[in-house]
C-alpha positions as CSV (number, residue, x, y, z in Angstrom):
1,M,-5.7,14.7,-15.8
2,E,-2.9,12.4,-14.8
3,V,-2.2,10.3,-11.7
4,I,1.2,8.9,-10.8
5,I,1.0,5.7,-8.8
6,L,4.2,5.0,-6.9
7,A,4.7,1.2,-7.3
8,G,8.4,0.9,-7.7
9,G,9.4,-0.2,-4.2
10,F,10.5,-3.7,-3.2
11,G,8.1,-3.9,-0.2
12,T,10.8,-5.3,2.1
13,R,8.6,-5.1,5.2
14,L,6.1,-7.4,3.4
15,R,8.6,-10.2,2.7
16,P,8.4,-13.1,2.0
17,L,5.3,-12.2,0.0
18,T,7.2,-9.6,-2.0
19,Y,10.1,-12.0,-2.9
20,T,7.8,-13.4,-5.6
21,R,5.5,-10.5,-6.6
22,A,5.3,-6.7,-6.9
23,K,4.0,-5.2,-3.7
24,S,1.2,-3.4,-5.4
25,L,-0.1,-6.7,-6.8
26,L,-0.5,-8.3,-3.4
27,P,-4.1,-9.5,-3.2
28,I,-6.5,-7.9,-0.7
29,L,-9.7,-9.8,-0.5
30,N,-8.5,-11.5,-3.8
31,K,-8.2,-8.2,-5.6
32,P,-4.7,-6.7,-6.3
33,M,-3.9,-3.8,-4.1
34,I,-3.3,-1.4,-7.0
35,A,-6.8,-2.1,-8.4
36,Y,-8.3,-0.4,-5.3
37,L,-6.5,2.8,-6.3
38,I,-7.5,2.5,-10.0
39,D,-11.2,2.0,-9.0
40,M,-11.3,5.1,-6.8
41,L,-10.0,7.5,-9.5
42,P,-12.5,10.2,-10.6
43,S,-13.6,10.3,-14.3
44,S,-11.5,13.4,-14.8
45,V,-8.3,11.2,-14.5
46,D,-7.8,9.7,-18.0
47,T,-4.1,8.8,-17.7
48,V,-2.5,6.5,-15.1
49,I,1.3,6.5,-14.9
50,I,2.7,3.6,-12.9
51,A,6.1,4.4,-11.5
52,A,7.6,0.9,-11.7
53,N,10.9,-0.8,-11.1
54,Y,10.9,-4.1,-9.2
55,R,9.0,-6.8,-11.1
56,K,7.6,-4.3,-13.6
57,Q,6.9,-7.2,-16.0
58,Q,4.2,-8.4,-13.6
59,L,2.6,-5.0,-13.6
60,E,2.7,-4.9,-17.4
61,K,1.0,-8.3,-17.6
62,F,-1.7,-7.2,-15.0
63,F,-2.6,-4.0,-16.9
64,K,-2.8,-5.9,-20.2
65,E,-5.6,-8.0,-18.7
66,Y,-7.3,-5.5,-16.3
67,N,-9.6,-3.1,-18.1
68,T,-9.3,0.3,-16.5
69,G,-10.9,2.5,-19.1
70,K,-7.9,4.8,-18.9
71,E,-4.6,5.1,-20.6
72,I,-1.9,3.1,-18.7
73,I,1.7,4.1,-18.9
74,I,4.3,1.8,-17.2
75,N,7.1,4.3,-16.4
76,D,10.2,2.1,-15.9
77,E,12.5,3.7,-13.4
78,P,16.2,2.8,-13.8
79,E,16.5,2.5,-10.0
80,P,14.3,3.3,-7.0
81,L,13.9,7.1,-7.0
82,G,11.7,7.8,-3.9
83,T,8.5,9.7,-4.1
84,G,10.0,12.9,-5.5
85,G,12.4,11.3,-8.0
86,A,9.6,9.0,-9.3
87,T,7.3,12.0,-9.8
88,K,10.0,13.9,-11.6
89,F,10.7,10.9,-13.8
90,A,7.1,11.1,-15.1
91,E,7.3,14.8,-16.0
92,Q,7.0,14.2,-19.7
93,H,3.5,12.8,-19.2
94,I,2.2,15.7,-17.1
95,T,-0.1,18.2,-18.7
96,G,-1.6,20.0,-15.7
97,S,-2.7,19.4,-12.1
98,F,-1.9,15.8,-11.2
99,F,-2.3,13.3,-8.4
100,V,0.5,11.3,-6.8
101,L,-0.7,8.2,-4.9
102,N,1.2,5.7,-3.0
103,S,0.3,2.2,-4.1
104,D,0.2,0.7,-0.6
105,I,-2.5,3.0,0.9
106,I,-6.0,1.7,1.2
107,A,-8.4,4.4,2.2
108,S,-11.9,5.8,2.0
109,L,-10.6,8.9,0.2
110,D,-12.9,11.0,-2.0
111,L,-10.6,12.4,-4.7
112,E,-13.4,14.5,-6.3
113,E,-13.7,16.4,-3.0
114,M,-9.9,16.8,-2.8
115,I,-9.9,18.3,-6.3
116,A,-12.7,20.7,-5.3
117,L,-10.8,21.9,-2.3
118,H,-7.6,22.3,-4.3
119,K,-9.3,24.5,-6.8
120,K,-11.2,26.5,-4.2
121,K,-7.9,27.3,-2.3
122,K,-6.0,27.9,-5.6
123,A,-3.4,25.6,-4.0
124,M,0.0,24.7,-5.3
125,A,-0.2,21.4,-3.4
126,T,-2.9,19.6,-1.4
127,I,-2.2,16.5,0.6
128,S,-4.5,14.1,2.3
129,L,-4.5,14.1,6.1
130,W,-5.5,11.4,8.6
131,P,-5.8,11.7,12.4
132,V,-3.7,9.4,14.6
133,E,-3.7,8.7,18.4
134,D,0.0,8.4,18.9
135,V,1.6,11.4,17.2
136,S,5.1,10.5,18.5
137,E,5.5,7.9,15.7
138,F,4.8,10.2,12.8
139,G,5.5,13.4,11.1
140,V,2.6,15.7,12.1
141,V,1.3,18.7,10.2
142,D,1.1,22.2,11.6
143,I,-2.2,23.5,10.0
144,T,-4.3,26.6,10.3
145,E,-8.0,26.8,10.7
146,T,-8.3,27.5,7.0
147,G,-6.6,24.2,6.1
148,K,-3.3,25.8,5.2
149,I,-0.2,23.7,6.2
150,T,2.6,25.8,7.6
151,G,5.0,23.0,8.4
152,F,5.7,19.5,9.6
153,V,6.9,18.4,13.0
154,E,8.7,15.1,13.1
155,K,7.7,12.6,15.8
156,P,6.7,15.2,18.4
157,K,5.9,14.6,22.0
158,P,2.1,14.5,22.4
159,E,2.2,17.8,24.4
160,D,4.3,19.5,21.6
161,A,2.3,18.3,18.7
162,P,0.6,21.1,16.6
163,S,-2.2,18.7,15.5
164,D,-3.1,15.0,15.4
165,L,-3.0,14.9,11.6
166,I,-0.4,13.1,9.5
167,N,0.4,12.9,5.8
168,A,-1.9,10.1,4.4
169,G,-0.1,9.5,1.1
170,A,-2.3,11.2,-1.5
171,Y,-1.1,14.4,-3.2
172,L,-2.7,16.8,-5.7
173,L,0.0,19.0,-7.2
174,E,0.5,21.7,-9.7
175,P,3.1,21.1,-12.5
176,D,5.3,24.0,-11.2
177,I,6.3,21.7,-8.3
178,L,8.3,19.5,-10.8
179,D,10.8,22.4,-11.1
180,Y,11.8,21.9,-7.5
181,I,12.9,18.2,-8.0
182,Q,16.4,17.3,-9.2
183,I,16.3,14.6,-11.9
184,G,18.0,11.3,-11.7
185,R,18.4,10.8,-8.0
186,L,16.4,9.5,-5.0
187,V,14.4,12.4,-3.7
188,S,11.9,12.5,-0.8
189,M,8.9,14.6,-1.7
190,E,7.9,14.7,2.0
191,K,11.2,15.7,3.5
192,E,12.9,17.7,0.7
193,I,10.3,19.2,-1.6
194,F,7.2,19.9,0.6
195,P,9.0,22.2,3.0
196,Q,10.3,24.3,0.0
197,I,6.8,24.6,-1.4
198,I,5.4,25.8,2.0
199,S,8.2,28.3,2.3
200,D,8.1,29.6,-1.3
201,T,4.4,29.6,-2.2
202,D,2.3,29.7,1.0
203,K,-0.2,27.7,-1.0
204,F,0.1,24.3,0.6
205,Y,-3.2,22.8,1.9
206,G,-4.4,19.7,3.7
207,Y,-7.5,17.7,3.0
208,R,-8.8,15.8,6.0
209,F,-11.1,12.9,5.3
210,Q,-13.1,10.4,7.3
211,G,-13.7,6.7,7.2
212,Y,-10.7,4.4,7.1
213,W,-7.0,4.6,6.2
214,I,-4.3,1.9,6.3
215,D,-0.7,2.0,5.2
216,V,-0.3,-1.6,4.0
217,G,3.4,-1.7,4.6
218,R,3.9,-4.6,7.0
219,I,2.5,-8.1,7.4
220,T,0.5,-6.9,10.4
221,S,-1.2,-4.1,8.4
222,Y,-1.7,-6.5,5.5
223,L,-3.8,-8.7,7.9
224,D,-5.5,-5.6,9.4
225,V,-6.7,-4.3,6.1
226,H,-8.4,-7.6,5.3
227,K,-10.2,-7.6,8.6
228,L,-11.3,-3.9,8.1
229,L,-12.6,-4.6,4.6
230,L,-14.4,-7.7,5.7
231,E,-16.2,-5.6,8.3
232,Q,-16.9,-3.0,5.7
233,H,-18.5,-5.7,3.6
234,Q,-20.3,-7.0,6.7
235,T,-19.0,-10.5,6.2
236,K,-16.9,-12.8,8.4
237,N,-14.9,-14.5,5.6
238,L,-14.2,-14.3,1.9
239,I,-13.8,-17.5,0.0
240,G,-12.5,-17.7,-3.6
241,E,-13.5,-20.1,-6.4
242,N,-13.1,-23.9,-6.4
243,C,-12.2,-24.2,-2.8
244,V,-12.7,-27.3,-0.6
245,I,-13.1,-26.3,3.1
246,D,-13.8,-28.7,5.9
247,G,-12.5,-26.5,8.7
248,E,-13.7,-23.5,10.7
249,L,-12.9,-20.0,9.5
250,T,-13.0,-16.7,11.4
251,H,-12.2,-13.3,9.8
252,T,-10.3,-15.0,7.0
253,S,-9.7,-14.4,3.3
254,I,-9.2,-17.4,1.1
255,G,-8.0,-17.3,-2.5
256,D,-9.0,-19.6,-5.4
257,D,-8.4,-23.4,-5.4
258,V,-7.6,-23.6,-1.7
259,V,-8.0,-26.9,0.2
260,I,-8.5,-26.9,4.0
261,G,-8.9,-30.0,6.1
262,D,-10.5,-30.2,9.5
263,S,-8.7,-27.2,10.9
264,M,-9.2,-23.8,12.6
265,I,-8.1,-20.7,10.7
266,E,-8.4,-17.3,12.5
267,D,-7.7,-13.8,11.2
268,S,-5.6,-15.1,8.4
269,V,-5.0,-14.7,4.6
270,L,-4.5,-17.8,2.4
271,L,-3.5,-17.1,-1.2
272,N,-4.3,-19.2,-4.3
273,N,-3.7,-22.9,-4.3
274,A,-2.7,-23.1,-0.6
275,S,-3.2,-26.5,1.0
276,I,-4.0,-26.9,4.7
277,G,-4.1,-30.3,6.3
278,S,-6.1,-31.5,9.3
279,H,-5.8,-30.5,12.9
280,V,-4.0,-27.3,11.9
281,H,-4.4,-24.0,13.8
282,L,-3.5,-20.8,12.1
283,N,-3.8,-17.4,13.9
284,R,-2.9,-14.1,12.3
285,C,-1.0,-15.9,9.5
286,V,-0.4,-15.3,5.8
287,I,0.0,-18.4,3.7
288,G,1.5,-17.9,0.2
289,E,0.5,-19.3,-3.1
290,N,1.0,-23.1,-3.6
291,A,2.2,-23.4,0.1
292,V,1.5,-26.6,1.9
293,I,0.7,-26.8,5.6
294,E,0.8,-30.5,6.7
295,D,-1.3,-32.0,9.5
296,A,-1.1,-30.9,13.2
297,V,0.7,-27.6,12.4
298,H,0.3,-24.7,14.8
299,L,1.3,-21.2,13.5
300,D,0.7,-18.0,15.3
301,H,1.6,-14.6,13.6
302,V,3.6,-16.4,10.9
303,A,4.1,-15.4,7.2
304,V,4.7,-18.4,4.9
305,G,6.1,-17.6,1.4
306,D,4.9,-19.0,-1.9
307,N,5.7,-22.7,-2.5
308,E,6.9,-23.4,1.0
309,V,6.1,-26.7,2.8
310,I,5.5,-26.7,6.6
311,T,6.0,-30.3,7.8
312,K,3.7,-32.2,10.1
313,G,3.6,-31.2,13.7
314,T,5.5,-27.9,13.3
315,E,4.8,-25.1,15.8
316,K,6.0,-21.6,15.1
317,Q,5.3,-18.1,16.4
318,N,6.2,-14.6,15.1
319,E,8.3,-15.9,12.2
320,I,8.8,-15.3,8.5
321,I,9.3,-18.6,6.7
322,W,11.3,-18.6,3.5
323,T,13.7,-21.4,2.6
324,Q,14.3,-20.6,-1.1
325,P,16.9,-18.2,-2.6
326,V,16.2,-14.5,-2.1
327,P,15.7,-12.8,-5.5
328,E,18.9,-11.2,-6.9
329,G,19.1,-7.5,-6.1
330,Y,16.4,-7.7,-3.4
331,P,17.7,-5.3,-0.6
332,K,18.2,-6.3,3.0
333,K,16.4,-3.2,4.2
334,Q,14.0,-0.6,2.9
335,I,15.0,1.8,0.2
336,G,13.2,5.2,-0.1
337,N,10.4,6.8,1.9
338,V,8.0,5.7,4.5
339,I,4.8,7.7,4.5
340,G,4.2,9.3,7.9
341,E,7.8,9.0,9.1
């Protein structure tokens, strides 16, 4: 059985972190995001197809070093193709029922249960579903008591919503669905293909699961997923190897070789080789690799890129800090699909 992991996007909403790395390789508790997906795959999945484009060389290097126990195929897209286009581009590797997973979703999803439901219903497509409080920000599914999805309602008013369930970014599909997708262009599986499957087959089902679900698409959700997983591990902080820490940490993840002076770090993420001076206060911040935060700096809701230097006494709030050249070809806005929109 195959799985396609969609990892070709630029991750523009996670800049400046994605100026220097593939979004799917962003560390979460010092483990690359894509590794969480690989580790949750059932044993029946023996082939992993990585739909890659931006910084694919980093993905190739990672999978040479990371032992998955599965065949890894880096499927180099000529350009971003969206969820549907990337799926179609992997068609030559598909031999039967297959998963499509978004690389930026961290969830307590049981794919074995999803397979069992798919087979029981003899479905053409089964997608994961997650309940939300504010349906007006998402595409909501219209679903029957038997779990059959009959349609999607885009950003409804609460009183008009057919359910509180949204597309949670994991799909189990039959290969016939590939016939619906045009090759060589950006195609939205969610907006273009799924409505056709519902109309033509009447075999489109939803799998609702419990636990947790986070779309790690923004700096805020990147911080949120760290806090959630720290709680899951019943620990306040995670500290990497070879760190020197004199300050106070709260709900914070620290990479390897990080130095922190007499400072206060709250609800933040510090990547490898970051250096924090004394009398620094960080709240809800992400500090990139090799970044230097000098003494008496106060940052609140700030994302600092790799190799940046924040000079002594700086105070900033709600900012992205990047003073280096933006990578060639990096778009000014998002390309492709946003799950749930």
